[in-house]
C-alpha positions as CSV (number, residue, x, y, z in Angstrom):
1,M,15.5,-22.0,-15.8
2,L,13.4,-18.9,-16.0
3,Y,15.3,-17.0,-13.4
4,E,18.6,-17.5,-15.2
5,R,17.0,-16.1,-18.4
6,A,15.5,-13.2,-16.4
7,K,19.0,-12.2,-14.9
8,E,20.2,-11.7,-18.5
9,V,17.6,-9.1,-19.3
10,F,16.5,-7.5,-15.9
11,P,18.8,-6.0,-13.2
12,G,18.8,-8.7,-10.5
13,G,16.4,-10.8,-12.6
14,V,13.3,-8.8,-11.5
15,N,11.4,-5.6,-12.3
16,S,10.7,-4.6,-8.7
17,P,13.4,-5.2,-6.1
18,V,11.3,-7.0,-3.3
19,R,10.7,-9.8,-5.8
20,A,14.3,-10.7,-5.6
21,A,14.0,-11.3,-1.8
22,V,12.3,-14.7,-2.5
23,K,14.9,-17.3,-1.7
24,P,16.6,-19.3,-3.0
25,Y,15.3,-17.5,-6.2
26,P,12.1,-16.0,-7.3
27,F,9.4,-18.4,-8.4
28,F,7.4,-17.5,-11.5
29,A,3.6,-17.4,-11.5
30,K,1.7,-19.5,-14.0
31,Y,-1.9,-18.5,-12.9
32,G,-3.9,-17.7,-9.8
33,K,-7.4,-18.6,-8.6
34,G,-9.1,-17.7,-5.4
35,A,-6.7,-17.7,-2.5
36,Y,-4.1,-19.7,-4.5
37,I,-1.2,-18.8,-6.8
38,Y,0.2,-21.6,-9.1
39,S,3.8,-21.5,-10.1
40,E,5.6,-22.5,-13.3
41,D,7.4,-25.2,-11.3
42,G,4.1,-26.9,-10.3
43,S,3.7,-25.5,-6.8
44,K,0.2,-24.5,-5.4
45,L,0.6,-21.8,-2.8
46,I,-1.8,-20.1,-0.5
47,D,-1.2,-16.4,-1.4
48,Y,-0.9,-13.8,1.4
49,V,0.9,-11.4,-0.8
50,L,-2.0,-10.8,-3.2
51,G,0.0,-8.6,-5.6
52,Y,1.2,-6.6,-2.5
53,G,-2.4,-5.7,-1.6
54,P,-4.6,-5.0,-4.7
55,L,-6.3,-8.5,-4.8
56,I,-8.7,-8.2,-1.9
57,L,-11.1,-10.4,-3.9
58,G,-8.4,-13.0,-4.4
59,H,-7.2,-14.1,-7.9
60,S,-9.4,-14.1,-11.0
61,N,-12.7,-13.1,-9.5
62,E,-15.4,-14.2,-12.0
63,Y,-17.4,-11.0,-11.8
64,V,-14.5,-8.7,-12.4
65,L,-13.1,-11.0,-15.1
66,S,-16.4,-10.9,-17.0
67,K,-16.5,-7.1,-16.9
68,I,-12.9,-6.9,-18.1
69,K,-13.7,-9.3,-21.0
70,E,-16.7,-7.2,-22.0
71,E,-14.6,-4.0,-22.0
72,L,-11.8,-5.6,-24.0
73,D,-14.2,-6.4,-26.8
74,K,-14.8,-2.7,-27.2
75,G,-11.1,-1.8,-27.5
76,W,-8.6,-0.8,-24.8
77,L,-7.2,2.6,-25.4
78,F,-8.7,5.7,-27.0
79,G,-7.0,8.9,-25.8
80,V,-10.4,10.4,-25.0
81,P,-12.6,9.9,-22.0
82,K,-15.0,7.0,-21.4
83,E,-18.0,6.8,-19.1
84,N,-16.6,4.2,-16.7
85,E,-14.0,6.7,-15.5
86,I,-16.8,9.0,-14.4
87,K,-18.6,6.0,-12.7
88,L,-15.5,4.9,-10.8
89,A,-14.7,8.5,-9.9
90,E,-18.2,9.1,-8.5
91,K,-18.0,5.9,-6.5
92,I,-14.6,6.6,-5.0
93,I,-15.4,10.3,-4.2
94,S,-18.7,9.2,-2.4
95,Y,-16.6,7.2,0.1
96,I,-13.4,9.2,0.3
97,K,-14.2,12.9,-0.2
98,P,-18.0,13.7,-0.8
99,G,-18.3,16.7,-3.0
100,G,-14.6,16.5,-4.0
101,M,-12.7,15.7,-7.1
102,I,-10.3,13.1,-8.3
103,R,-7.4,12.7,-10.8
104,F,-6.5,9.2,-12.0
105,V,-2.9,8.3,-12.7
106,N,-1.1,5.0,-13.3
107,S,0.5,4.0,-10.0
108,G,0.8,4.9,-6.3
109,T,4.2,6.5,-7.1
110,E,2.5,8.8,-9.6
111,A,-0.2,9.6,-7.1
112,T,2.1,10.6,-4.3
113,M,4.4,12.5,-6.7
114,T,1.4,14.5,-8.0
115,A,-0.1,15.0,-4.6
116,I,3.2,16.6,-3.4
117,R,3.5,18.8,-6.5
118,L,-0.2,19.8,-5.9
119,A,0.4,20.7,-2.3
120,R,3.5,22.8,-3.2
121,G,1.6,24.5,-6.0
122,F,-1.5,25.2,-3.9
123,T,0.4,26.5,-0.8
124,N,3.4,28.1,-2.7
125,R,5.7,26.5,-0.2
126,K,8.6,24.1,-0.8
127,Y,9.2,21.8,2.2
128,I,7.3,18.5,2.8
129,V,7.5,16.3,5.9
130,K,7.5,12.5,5.8
131,F,8.0,9.9,8.4
132,D,10.8,7.5,8.8
133,G,9.7,4.1,7.4
134,C,6.8,5.4,5.4
135,Y,7.1,4.4,1.8
136,H,5.4,6.7,-0.8
137,G,6.8,5.3,-4.1
138,S,10.0,5.6,-5.9
139,H,10.3,9.3,-6.8
140,D,13.0,11.7,-5.6
141,S,11.1,13.7,-3.0
142,V,10.2,10.6,-0.9
143,L,13.2,8.3,-1.3
144,V,14.5,9.6,2.1
145,Q,14.4,7.1,4.9
146,A,11.7,5.1,3.0
147,G,10.3,1.8,3.9
148,S,9.5,-1.2,1.7
149,A,12.3,-2.5,-0.5
150,A,14.3,0.6,0.2
151,T,14.7,-0.6,3.8
152,E,14.9,-4.3,2.9
153,F,18.0,-3.7,0.8
154,G,19.7,-1.2,3.2
155,A,19.4,1.7,0.7
156,P,16.8,4.2,2.1
157,N,18.6,7.0,0.3
158,S,18.9,6.2,-3.3
159,L,21.8,7.1,-5.5
160,G,20.6,9.5,-8.2
161,V,18.6,11.7,-5.8
162,P,20.2,15.1,-5.7
163,E,21.0,16.5,-2.3
164,D,19.2,19.7,-3.3
165,V,16.0,17.7,-3.8
166,A,16.4,15.5,-0.7
167,K,17.0,18.5,1.6
168,L,13.4,19.7,0.9
169,T,12.1,16.6,2.6
170,L,12.1,16.8,6.4
171,V,11.8,13.5,8.2
172,A,9.9,12.9,11.5
173,K,9.5,9.9,13.7
174,Y,6.2,8.0,13.4
175,N,4.0,7.9,16.5
176,D,6.1,10.7,18.0
177,L,4.4,14.1,18.0
178,N,7.4,15.8,19.6
179,S,9.5,15.1,16.5
180,I,7.0,16.8,14.2
181,E,6.4,19.7,16.6
182,S,10.1,20.3,16.5
183,I,10.2,20.4,12.7
184,F,7.3,22.8,12.6
185,S,8.8,25.1,15.1
186,N,11.7,25.6,12.7
187,Y,10.0,25.4,9.3
188,G,6.3,25.8,9.9
189,D,5.5,28.6,7.5
190,Q,7.5,26.9,4.8
191,I,6.0,23.4,4.9
192,A,3.6,22.7,2.1
193,A,2.4,19.3,3.4
194,V,2.8,16.4,5.7
195,I,2.5,13.0,4.0
196,L,2.2,9.7,5.8
197,E,0.8,6.2,5.6
198,P,-1.8,6.4,8.4
199,V,-1.2,2.7,8.9
200,I,2.4,1.9,7.8
201,G,2.2,-1.0,5.4
202,N,5.7,-0.9,4.1
203,M,7.6,-1.4,7.3
204,G,5.6,-4.4,8.3
205,V,2.3,-3.2,9.7
206,I,2.6,-0.4,12.2
207,K,-0.5,1.1,13.8
208,P,-0.9,4.8,14.7
209,D,-1.7,6.1,18.1
210,K,-5.0,8.0,17.5
211,D,-3.7,11.0,19.4
212,F,-0.7,11.0,17.0
213,L,-2.9,11.3,14.0
214,W,-5.1,14.0,15.7
215,G,-2.0,15.9,16.7
216,I,-0.7,16.0,13.1
217,R,-4.1,17.2,11.9
218,K,-4.0,20.0,14.5
219,I,-0.4,21.0,13.7
220,T,-1.0,21.2,9.9
221,K,-4.1,23.2,10.3
222,N,-2.5,25.7,12.7
223,N,0.4,26.2,10.3
224,G,-1.5,26.4,7.0
225,S,0.0,23.1,5.7
226,L,-1.9,20.3,4.0
227,L,-2.2,16.8,5.3
228,I,-1.8,14.0,2.8
229,F,-3.0,10.5,3.7
230,D,-1.2,8.0,1.5
231,E,-3.9,5.3,1.4
232,V,-2.5,3.4,-1.6
233,I,-2.7,0.3,0.7
234,T,-5.4,1.2,3.3
235,G,-7.9,2.7,0.8
236,F,-10.9,0.3,0.5
237,R,-9.1,-2.2,2.7
238,I,-9.5,-1.2,6.4
239,S,-12.9,0.4,5.6
240,M,-14.8,1.7,2.6
241,G,-13.8,5.2,3.6
242,G,-10.2,4.2,4.3
243,A,-8.2,5.5,7.2
244,Q,-10.1,8.8,7.3
245,E,-13.3,6.9,8.2
246,Y,-11.5,4.3,10.3
247,F,-9.8,6.8,12.5
248,G,-12.4,9.6,12.2
249,I,-9.8,12.1,10.8
250,E,-10.1,14.0,7.6
251,S,-7.0,14.8,5.5
252,D,-6.7,17.4,2.8
253,I,-5.5,15.1,0.1
254,V,-5.8,11.3,-0.2
255,T,-3.7,9.2,-2.5
256,L,-5.1,5.8,-3.6
257,G,-4.0,2.8,-5.7
258,K,-4.0,-1.0,-5.5
259,I,-7.6,-2.0,-4.8
260,I,-9.3,0.7,-6.8
261,G,-7.7,-0.8,-10.0
262,G,-8.8,-4.3,-9.3
263,G,-5.3,-5.6,-10.0
264,F,-4.6,-3.3,-12.9
265,P,-2.2,-0.3,-12.8
266,I,-3.8,2.7,-11.2
267,G,-3.3,5.6,-8.8
268,A,-5.5,8.5,-7.8
269,I,-5.4,11.8,-6.0
270,V,-8.6,12.9,-4.2
271,S,-9.2,16.2,-2.6
272,K,-11.8,19.0,-2.3
273,K,-12.4,21.0,-5.5
274,E,-10.6,24.1,-4.2
275,I,-7.4,22.1,-4.1
276,L,-7.7,19.7,-7.0
277,E,-8.7,22.4,-9.5
278,S,-5.1,23.6,-9.2
279,L,-4.3,20.7,-11.6
280,T,-4.1,21.2,-15.3
281,P,-6.0,22.0,-17.4
282,E,-8.0,24.0,-14.8
283,G,-5.0,25.2,-12.9
284,K,-1.3,25.5,-13.3
285,V,0.0,22.4,-11.5
286,F,0.9,20.1,-14.3
287,N,-0.1,16.4,-14.6
288,A,-0.8,14.4,-17.7
289,G,-0.5,10.8,-18.9
290,T,-1.3,8.7,-21.9
291,F,-2.6,5.9,-19.7
292,N,-4.4,8.1,-17.0
293,A,-7.9,6.6,-16.5
294,H,-7.0,3.6,-18.7
295,P,-10.3,1.9,-19.7
296,I,-9.3,-1.5,-18.4
297,S,-8.2,-0.2,-15.1
298,M,-11.4,1.8,-14.8
299,V,-13.7,-1.2,-15.4
300,A,-11.6,-3.5,-13.2
301,G,-11.7,-1.0,-10.4
302,L,-15.4,-0.3,-10.8
303,S,-16.4,-3.9,-10.8
304,T,-14.1,-4.6,-7.8
305,L,-15.8,-1.9,-5.7
306,E,-19.2,-3.1,-6.8
307,F,-18.4,-6.6,-5.7
308,I,-17.1,-5.3,-2.4
309,E,-20.3,-3.4,-1.8
310,K,-22.5,-6.4,-2.4
311,N,-20.6,-9.2,-0.8
312,N,-19.3,-8.2,2.7
313,V,-15.7,-8.5,1.4
314,L,-14.0,-6.2,3.9
315,D,-15.5,-8.0,6.9
316,K,-14.6,-11.4,5.5
317,A,-11.0,-10.5,4.8
318,S,-10.6,-8.9,8.2
319,K,-12.2,-11.9,9.9
320,A,-9.6,-14.1,8.2
321,A,-6.7,-12.0,9.5
322,K,-8.2,-11.8,13.0
323,M,-8.6,-15.6,13.1
324,L,-5.0,-16.2,12.0
325,N,-3.8,-13.7,14.7
326,E,-5.9,-15.4,17.4
327,L,-4.9,-18.9,16.4
328,L,-1.2,-18.0,16.6
329,I,-1.7,-16.6,20.1
330,D,-3.6,-19.8,21.1
331,Y,-0.7,-21.9,19.7
332,G,1.6,-20.0,22.1
333,I,3.4,-17.9,19.5
334,K,4.9,-15.1,21.6
335,Y,6.3,-12.9,18.9
336,T,4.8,-9.5,18.2
337,I,1.9,-9.5,15.7
338,N,0.6,-6.2,14.5
339,R,-2.8,-6.2,12.8
340,V,-5.2,-3.6,11.4
341,E,-8.3,-5.3,9.8
342,S,-7.0,-7.5,6.9
343,M,-3.4,-6.3,7.2
344,M,-0.9,-8.0,9.6
345,Q,2.7,-8.8,10.1
346,I,4.8,-11.0,12.4
347,F,7.8,-9.4,14.0
348,F,10.4,-11.7,15.7
349,T,10.7,-9.5,18.8
350,E,8.7,-9.6,22.0
351,K,8.7,-5.9,22.2
352,D,5.9,-3.7,20.8
353,V,6.6,-2.3,17.3
354,F,5.5,1.3,17.2
355,N,7.8,2.8,14.6
356,A,10.5,2.1,12.0
357,D,13.3,1.8,14.6
358,D,11.3,-0.9,16.5
359,A,10.7,-2.8,13.2
360,R,14.4,-2.6,12.2
361,K,15.4,-4.2,15.6
362,A,13.2,-7.3,14.9
363,D,15.0,-10.5,13.9
364,K,14.9,-10.3,10.1
365,E,16.8,-13.5,9.7
366,S,14.1,-15.5,11.5
367,Y,11.4,-13.9,9.4
368,A,13.3,-14.8,6.2
369,K,13.6,-18.4,7.4
370,L,9.9,-18.5,8.2
371,H,9.1,-17.2,4.7
372,E,11.4,-19.8,3.1
373,K,10.0,-22.7,5.1
374,L,6.4,-21.7,4.6
375,L,7.0,-21.8,0.8
376,S,8.0,-25.5,1.1
377,K,4.7,-26.1,3.0
378,G,2.5,-24.3,0.3
379,V,2.2,-20.9,2.0
380,F,3.4,-17.7,0.4
381,I,3.9,-14.7,2.7
382,P,5.9,-11.6,1.8
383,P,9.6,-12.3,1.5
384,S,10.5,-9.1,3.3
385,Q,9.9,-8.4,7.0
386,F,9.0,-4.9,5.9
387,E,5.9,-5.8,3.9
388,T,2.4,-6.8,4.8
389,I,0.6,-10.1,5.1
390,F,-2.8,-9.6,3.4
391,T,-5.9,-11.6,3.5
392,S,-8.7,-11.6,1.0
393,Y,-12.4,-12.6,0.5
394,E,-11.2,-16.0,-0.6
395,H,-9.2,-16.9,2.6
396,N,-11.7,-19.3,4.3
397,D,-11.5,-20.9,7.7
398,D,-9.7,-24.1,6.4
399,I,-7.0,-22.1,4.7
400,I,-6.5,-20.0,7.8
401,H,-6.3,-23.0,10.1
402,Y,-3.8,-24.7,7.8
403,T,-1.6,-21.6,7.7
404,A,-1.6,-21.1,11.5
405,E,-0.6,-24.8,12.0
406,K,2.3,-24.5,9.6
407,I,3.5,-21.3,11.1
408,A,3.3,-22.8,14.6
409,E,5.2,-26.0,13.4
410,I,8.0,-23.9,11.9
411,I,8.4,-21.5,14.9
412,R,8.4,-24.5,17.4
413,G,10.8,-26.4,15.2
414,T,8.5,-29.4,14.9
């Protein structure tokens, strides 16, 4: 069995902890096509995980694949720039921060880590503020009351993070302006930045109150702090301009990942020139990486965004999630469903889920059973309550109807 072999060479048999949440044991992918993932044990599964968000076009999109193959024929690593990184940068900047600049890195974790370092270097301040349940990767500054697998495994504060580092991260409550106002009343002139997922995607899906986002924007401006939108998930998913466009609020720094790499490793930091020019070699905030702006990630991301622009992808993916949501309501499913465009999650609680505490009170055991039973019916949703169900360009009406029927059957016990 592949899993038994994996346990001999990987801690817990996996290389990212949420993968171990698939019960009774993680299945191994063989290949993917369209809305389906095919496993080594012969299963064909409708995929609502989609690599945890990057695959908005579904698996193995032919246009993207053809561009990747063309690039591979030219070589795949050079240690010097290539034109495609400029093309991808220009396209991203045009949507996210017109007139600004970008730095490519290799993951969302690297993006948020660099953004925080940049904010501290630019402001010459030491504290950052994050929100309970928001996940910003696996580096020391943000592994404090984090979401995603950190919550799933009951270890929001990781061993190995020194107390002297953790105490520089102040934690506020999402959708609660009083909590952040209280923090700023005590530390305002020492806070470099506030970082948040504008839509929480690593605690299930939790939507912001618009007044909450506007309030944070006002507080940060009044105190000379930067506002960082972590749009690793929402960037090019909820709109082409991400959460900034969707909610009509401009942040100072945006971190991106997932979709902009077309399924290949990537991260990015986007800001106005005044801030981003603080990075080396122009400024004194250090960032470097052998694989920064990797040629394959660049062409995969560029071709993905080109396909999105030409094929009404965001509308189609969002329509699929909306249809699934509405069908479940029509079937009498009374549990809380949070959705923002093509992101959604089911919480086994009849109360609204506005923050991390609300999400933690939902019935995780019932969600885990739903995940396990859906696998047996050919549907793959995230194994963790604290992740996001994603839809893609490839999730058509038949797929959505089938999924809704199976969810309803399981919840009703039929």
